[in-house]
N, C-alpha and C positions, 0 to 999 in steps of 0.2 A: 430469631428474627432476622431477615435479610435487609441490609441497608441498600438503598437505591442511589446511584449516582448517574449523572447524564452527561453525555459528550456530544460535541457537534464538530464536524471537520473544520468549519470556518471560525469556531470559537477560539479565543486567544486568552483563555484564563480569566475572563471577565467575571464569571459567575461563581456561585457556591456549589454548583452540581446538583441542586435540588429539583431541577426541571429542564426540559429541553430549552426553554426560554432563558434559563440561567446556567447553561451548560458550563462546566468547569474548564473546558478546553478541549483539545483534540485527544487523540489516543494516548500519547505519552503522559499528558497531564492527568487523565482520568486513571491511568494505571498507577501513577505515582501516588495520587490521592487515595486509591483503594488499598494500597499497601500500608497506609497509616491507621487503617481501621482493623480492629482485631476480630470483628464479626464478619460473617459471610456477606459478600457484596454482589449486587447484581448491576452490571454496567449496561446502561441503555445507550445504544449508538443511534443517533438520529440519521436519517437517510443522507447519503452522500459518499464521497470517496475520501478515505482516510489514507493519505499518501505517505508511505514510509520512506524516511530518509536513510535509515539503517535497518538492520535485521530486527524483527520484533522478537524479544526475548522475554518468555515467561518463566518463572521459577517457582520455588516452594512458597514464596510470599504471596503468590497468586492462587494458591490452593483455596478452594471455596469461593472463588470469584467467578461469576457467570457473565458471559458477554451476550447481549441479545440486540437485534436491530433489523428491522425490515428495510431492505434496499440499502444497507450499509456495506460498503466494499473496502476491505483493507487491501491496499495495492502497493506493490514494490515496483510497479512498471514505470518506465521512463520513456517518453516519446522520442522517437528518432527523427532527426530533421537533416536538412542539407544533403540529401541523397546525391551520390555521385555514380556515374557509370564507369565500371572497371573493365568492360569488355566481356564477351562471351556470355551475355545475359546476366552478369553479376552486377549488383548495385551495392554501395556501401555507405555507411554513415559513421561519424565519429561517436564513440561511446566512452564511458568511464572505464579505466583499466581493470576494474573489479567486476565489470558486467559479464554475465554468462547467460545470454538469451535462451529461453526455453519455449517461448510462445511468440507469435508474430501476427499482429492485427493490422488490417488496412481499413481506415474509415470505420472503426468499431467492429469489423467482422474479422473473425479468426480465419487466417489463411494458412495453408500448408506451404512450407518452403520446399522447392524442388530438391534441394540438398540441405543438409543441416547447416545452421548458422555457425560461423566460426569467427573468432576474434584474432585480428592480426594488427599488431602495433596500435592499440587503442582504437581500432575501427572494427565494426561488426559487418561481415560480409555475408549477404544473403542472396541466393538465387531464387526469387519468388516465383511461384506458379500462379499466374492470373488467369 
């Protein structure tokens, strides 16, 4: 028999995980809870964005755990703000030193960069194609 746990991106560990209304918390909380159960677990993700602060690591403790959810997005994306013009059609924004951008979105639409993004002294430099 599979045990069901429920998570919601806005939940802060308030519930027992028995339903979406009583979601146990976000992704980290529901993974931690599922690891305490010896039976197979189905994790139900409510719609929304589950923002990752760190790399999502699943291991042998998660064997037998199934994650399902309509319109649930697990994202490691970070918005870029305070764009500055560097000349020659290049704009840049400050980023975390560990950032390695692989995709570029403008107003929710994926855009191709005219040249690959590159990181220089904690800034991401992109020559966007508009």
